[in-house]
Structure formats: structure tokens, C-alpha cells
NUPASE-405900 format. One record per residue (C-alpha): x, z, y; residue in one letter. Coordinates in steps of 0.25 Angstrom, whole numbers, plus 5000, padded with zeros to 4 digits. Example, Ala and Ser with C-alpha at 12.3 -4.5 7.8 and 13.67 -1.06 7.14 Angstrom:
! residues 2
504950314982A;505550294996S;
This chain:
! residues 538
518550464912M;517150474920A;516550344913S;516350404900P;515250484906K;514450394916A;513650334905P;513150484900D;512850494917I;512050354918E;511250394904D;510950524907R;510450464922K;509850354916A;508950444906S;508350544917S;508150424929V;507250344918S;506350424910A;506150384897S;505050254898G;504650264913L;505650154917A;506850074913S;508250114917E;508550034929D;507250064934D;507550204935A;508750184940A;508550134949V;507550244955L;508650334952A;509450284962K;508450314973L;508550464967G;507050464957Y;507050474941K;506050394935Q;504650464934E;503650354933L;503550244921R;503750104928R;502550024922N;502549924933F;502949784933T;503349694945M;502149634945I;501249764942E;501949824955I;501449684964F;500049714957G;499849854961I;500249814977A;499449694976F;498349784968S;498449874981I;498449764992M;496949724985G;497149584993L;495649554994L;495149704995P;495949735005S;495649595013I;494249625011A;494449775018S;495349735030T;494549605033L;494049685044V;495449675052Y;495649535048S;494149465052I;494249515064P;495349405069A;494749305063G;495049215052P;496349185057A;496849325058G;496449355043M;497049245039V;498549235047W;498349375049G;498449415033W;499649315033F;500349365044L;500149505042A;500549475027S;501849415031G;502349545038F;501849615026I;502749535016F;503849555025I;503649705025V;503749705010G;504949625009L;505449755018A;504949855007M;505449764996A;506649765000D;506649924999L;505649924986G;506849854978S;507949914984S;507450064982M;506050074972P;505250194971T;504050244973S;504350324988G;505150194992G;504550205005L;504950355010Y;505950354999W;506750225008W;506250295022T;507150415018H;508250315012F;508350245024F;508050325035S;509150405043S;509450555039P;508650605051A;507450525048T;507250505032R;506450635029N;505350615040P;505450475039L;505250475022S;504250585024F;503350495033L;503450385026V;503250445011G;501950505020Y;501650375024S;501750315013N;500850395005T;499750425013L;499750255017G;499650245002L;498450355000V;497850285012G;497850145006G;497250204993L;495950275004C;495950135009S;495950054998I;494850154990D;494050155004Y;493850015003G;493449994990F;492350094991S;491850015003L;492149874994M;491349944983F;490149994994L;490249845001S;489649804986V;488649894987I;488249845000V;488249684997I;487249744984A;486349794995R;486349685004D;486949795014G;485849865014N;486849995013W;488050055018T;488850165012P;489250295019S;490350345021N;490050455009G;489750344999V;491050265004I;492050395000Y;491250414987A;491650284984T;493150294989F;493350424982L;492850374968G;493550264969C;494950344972V;494750424961L;494450324953C;495750254957H;496550394955G;496050414940I;496550274937L;497850294943A;497950404934S;497550354920I;498050214921M;499350224925S;500050164912K;499350024916I;499350044930M;500449924932G;499649834922K;498349844931L;498949794944Q;499149664938T;497449674934L;497449734948F;498149604953V;497149494945V;496049564950M;496349554965N;496749404963F;495549394957I;494849434967L;495549354977I;495249224967A;493849264968A;493649274983T;494649144988V;493649074977I;492449134979A;492349144995L;492748984999P;491748944988I;490549044993G;490848985007A;490948855003K;490048795013N;490548895027R;492048905024R;492848915037N;493848795040D;495448815043G;495348835057H;494348955055Y;495149015045I;496749005051F;496348995066A;495149045069Q;495349195076T;494349295079E;494249415087N;493149525082L;493949635088T;494049695102T;495749685102W;496249545107P;496349425098T;497749425095G;497749575091W;496349555082A;497249445072F;498249555073M;497349665067L;497049565059S;498349595051W;497849715047L;497249665035S;498449615028P;499149745032I;498049835025W;498049745014T;499649705010I;499949865011G;500249924997A;501449854993F;502149974995D;501450004982S;502549934974C;503450034980V;502850134975H;502750094960M;504250074960S;504350184952E;503450124942E;503949994942C;504949914935V;506149844942N;505549914954A;506749864962A;506249724960N;504749754958A;504549844969V;504849714980P;504149604971A;502949704971G;502949704986I;503249554989L;502149494978M;501149604985S;501249584999I;501449414997G;500049404986S;499449474999C;499949395009W;499649255001L;498349304994F;497849365005G;498049255016L;497049175004I;495849265004I;496149275021M;496049135020I;494749135012V;494149225019L;494149145033A;493749035026A;492349105021T;492349205031I;491049205040S;491349155055P;490549275058D;491649355058L;490949495062E;489749475054S;491049495043V;491649605047T;490249695050G;489649655037S;488649745032K;489349745018F;490449825024G;491649715020Q;491849595028P;492449545014M;491049565009A;490449485019Q;491349365016I;491149375001Y;489549385005Y;489449265016D;490249175004A;489749214991I;488549294992G;488149444988K;488449424974S;489749364976G;490149474985T;489749594975M;490549514968G;491849474974L;491649634981M;491649684968S;492949634963L;493449654979L;493249814976F;493649814962V;495049754967V;495049864978Q;494849974968F;496149924959L;496849924974M;496650074975G;497150114960I;498450034964S;498550114978I;498350244971L;499650204963V;500550174971A;500050294982A;500250394972S;501550334968R;501950364983Q;501250494983T;502250544970W;503450494977A;503450564989F;502950684980S;504050664971R;504950694984D;504050804990G;503650765001A;502050784998L;501350904999P;501250954983F;502150854980S;502550944967S;501050924964F;501150774966F;502550754959R;502250754947P;502250614936I;501050624925S;501550584913Q;500350594904R;499850484915F;500950384914G;501950454921Y;501150434935I;500950514948P;499650564943L;499550674954R;500150584965A;498950504962I;497950594962W;498450654976G;498150504982C;496950524975V;496550664982F;497150614997L;496350474997A;495050554991A;495250635004V;495750525013L;494450455011G;493650565016L;494050505030L;492750405025S;491750495027L;492150495041I;492250365047A;492750225041P;493850235052A;494350375047A;494450305033A;495150185037Q;496050255048A;496650335037L;496650205026F;497550155038S;498750215032L;498850125022A;499350035034V;499950115043A;500550235034G;501150125024N;501750045036N;502550165041L;502950185027A;503350045023W;504150035037G;504950145039T;505850125026P;506049995031I;506350035044F;507250155040A;508050045031R;508449945042V;508550055052V;509250155045W;509750125028G;509949985030Q;511450015025R;510850105014K;510049995010F;510249924996K;509349804993P;508649804979G;508449674969P;507449624981F;507949604994Y;507749525006T;509149515010G;510149585020D;509749455030R;508049475029F;507949615026S;508049695039V;507349595046P;506349615035I;506149745039A;506049745052W;504849655053I;504249735043A;504449855049I;503949785063A;502649745055F;502249875049L;502349925063I;501449835069F;500549865056G;500450015060I;499949985074V;499049885068L;498349965060S;498250065071M;497449985079F;495849975080P;495349855074V;494049835081G;494849845096G;495349935107P;494450045111N;494050075098P;492850195095T;493050305085P;492550215074Q;493150095077S;494750155079M;495750135070N;496250275069Y;497350225061T;498350295070V;497750425069V;497750435053I;499250375053N;499850465065V;499250585058A;500050545044V;501350505050W;501350635060G;500750725050G;501950685040S;503050705050M;502450835054S;502450885042Y;503750835039Y;504350905052Y;503651025049L;503751045034N;504350945026A;505750925032R;505951055027K;505950995013W;505750845014F;506850775013T;506550635007G;506550574992P;507050674982K;508050624969I;507250664957T;508350614947I;509150724941A;510550764950A;511350774935D;510850624935D;511450564948L;512950544949T;513550644959E;513850514969E;512350494967Q;511850624972Q;512950614984V;512050494989A;510850544985I;511050674994R;511750595006E;510350505006E;509650645008G;508950644995L;508750774986D;509050784971I;508150854966Q;508550954953K;508050914940N;
């Protein structure tokens, strides 16, 4: 006699978890299984989810910003360092794609950590991952916008033939203007933000095509041969040559570091269980392939006097490579296109960072969570306050650039070490404590390969954290050349854990259920509470 009531319960549940016009019932139902009601509008297609990750990676601008890591190892380090590190990053993407297809939610990394971890570790680890990921994304925004300011100002330096050097104050003013512009654009363009990702991808490929065509033509009389490109090693550091080669891996590690944005956009994506893993793997795979092509072209056209390139008067090795091949006018044109694409990267990462910030505040973990939690219907069902919270934090953190470039770079390293920890912890929690709880989604690497892939990903992410903390120039660094990454990241991780054990442990219980208790069956409520999740009374 219970069966006549079932349709009524299902109808009530569907109407509650899927707000009118925000999502299909299927997408809302997948999210409801994770305990969340649909609050964001699903505007993004699979291609657009790929687009936001690929746009944040900003392949050529990111390579240009990180040549200081790869050039010291010589052309072979540039090419093979990119190829090998990108392969390992793809393995990390496979491990994350397994999780993203199974449980697509904006707060995925800390949600997965809480779900898979043991009862004794789930709350502190989830708290740590949430803070590390949130600050890592804001650190990525700082890094991208700081890179934009350097590229933008380098065009002025080139125009003045190297006879002007921007002060730290000028750099910060440019950085601040860029961050504020991103905040405005991310706020008012929400309804077309998905479509804009396609434009951003096109702009990236235009820049890539222009570079790989112009450089070989411009350097046709002095192109390097195949042996030089693929076999010539150098060592411009005081580290052993082998370790200088490993440090060249930092270029792809820095560049291909935004694929988790697909996870953070999953509650705004149509058919997220398929689109999220596809976006992750397509963005990494595209950067692996096209990044290798770019590195080969750069190695073929770079001046053999590598020290003159890294010490360019223009302040950017990429500007010197352009200048040597295509002259002043061509360099100004391509560097201008370069900083335009870099600007577009900043918009995309601010969108992703704001979604993680909003998701973490939805679960009450951030200071002023109740302030950042509301969704703005007026601006298109977006977390408007979270966007401007990220903008404000980035503007404050960017003040470090007024102290010294080393201090700024250390802070921006949160985008590597902080995110590596945030990516690796849920993968580790799954294979150590939660493998029996894991239920594959539409994308799955299979019972035979999934766990080995996860362990390889964990090992590489740990290696990446260690690598990012080494002084690039060599041992015995000066205060100016010291890599302060270890200081910044340990402060973040230690501060997060101190905050948790001194205060947050009293109230933080992990992700909260935001669908009404009345819309859950009794069995669902019991299962949810057994997982340690709270059900909000609406």
C-alpha cells in the first residue's frame, strides 16, 4: 500500500532540488545525492568546461612566464622536461577524473576528502584541503595577474628600447587594475561566461599559431638543428645537471595546473558526470601536445647564448626570443597578444576560485561564511560576494610585490604546492580508507588501473611539492634568490590546522546537506548521518 505515495514523494523531491530554469532534473538529482540543492544556473557545456580549464592554463603565456625554470636546463630540458612532466600530470588528471565523474560538486576536493577519509581524520583533512585549495586558487589569480602586469609593462620597455624599468609600485598598480577589471567582468558577464570560454580558447590558439609560424620564419637563417633541440643539455644553475633537468619540470607543473577548475564549475555544467572528466583530460592533453610543439619551436629558434636570453633587458625571456627572431615591431605585436590572452586567463581563474570559495562558505568553513554564502539572482545566479571576496584577498596578497619579487613569487607558489596538496589528499583518502565506498561514474579507468593510477598521481604530486620548494639557482641562496615557498605554504597549512584544532573543531563537521530533510527518505537521512554529514532544516 506504500506504492501510491511514491510518485508524490518523487515529485516533491524533484521540485525541491531543481529550481525552475536552473538545471535539468537529472543534473539536480545527481547533486541531490551529494546532499546539495541546485542553486547555480547550469550554463556551461562540456566544451565550455574544457574551455575554462584551458583558458586558465593559458598555454603560451604560462610557458612564457615559466621559461626561467626550463631554459637553464638547455633545449633538451625544455622539450623532454615538458613531455615527461605533462605525462605525469595527465595521470593525475585521470585519478581526478575518476572522482569528478563519480561525485561532481563545486567543493569536490574537500568533499571527496571528507567522504573517503576515516572518521578520525575526515574533518581536519577536509578543512585543510578546503583552505589549501581556496588559497591556492587565489594564489593562482595573483600569479596570473602579476604575470600580466610584467608582460604588459615589458611591451613599454621594448617600445623604449630597454631604457626604462618599472618600479615595484608601478607593477602593483598595474596588477591591482587588472584584478579589479576581472572582478567587474566576472560579475556582469555571468550569462555569457560559458560562451566566452570558447572565445578565450580561440584566442589561445591564434597566439599559438602566430608564434609557431612567425618564429621559424623569422629565424630561418639561424635555426638550431635537431641534435641541439632534442639532445643538447645545459646547466645555468649551480645544481648538478640532472637536478637542473628536474627543475625544468616546474614549467609544465606551473602551467598545467588549473584542471580542478572543471570540478569547481561542475554545479554550473550540463551533464556534469561526463563533462567534468572530459574537461579535465581534454585540457591536460591539449597542453601536453601543443606545449610540446611550442617548446620544440622555442628550442629551434632560441639563441644558443642562453644566459643572454634569461638575463634579457626586457625582463622577459620570451620577449627576447621574439625580438631575436622577428625584431622590435613583431615582438611588440606578439607580446601584446600575449598579455591579452594572459588577461583572459585571469577572468577564468577568478570564476573558478569564486566557486570554490562559495562552496566552502556554503559548508560554513570560511570566516564570514554567512556573508559570502548568498547567491545573487540579479546578476544571474552567481556567487557575487565570493567573487569580490577573492578580488579583495588577491589585492591584499599582491601587496607583497611592493616588498620584493621573491616575496611575491613565494606567495604565488600557493598555486603549485597548495593545489598539489589539495589534489593529492582526496586521491590518497580514497585508496587508503575509502576504496570500498567508491562508486564509479560514467567515466572510470577500471578496477585494474584505477588504484595504480591513483598511487602514481600521489607520488608525483608529493614530488611536485618538494620540487617547488627548491631554490632555482642552486644551493646556498642569498636572501634575494631564496625560494620562500616552504615558508608561505607551511604557514598556510600550519595556520589552517592550528585554526581547526584551536577553534574550528568545535563547529566544523564537514559538508552540510542543503536540501530539506523532508525531501529525503528516512533511509537516506540515516545513511547521510552515518557519513557524518549535517542536514540543514529549511
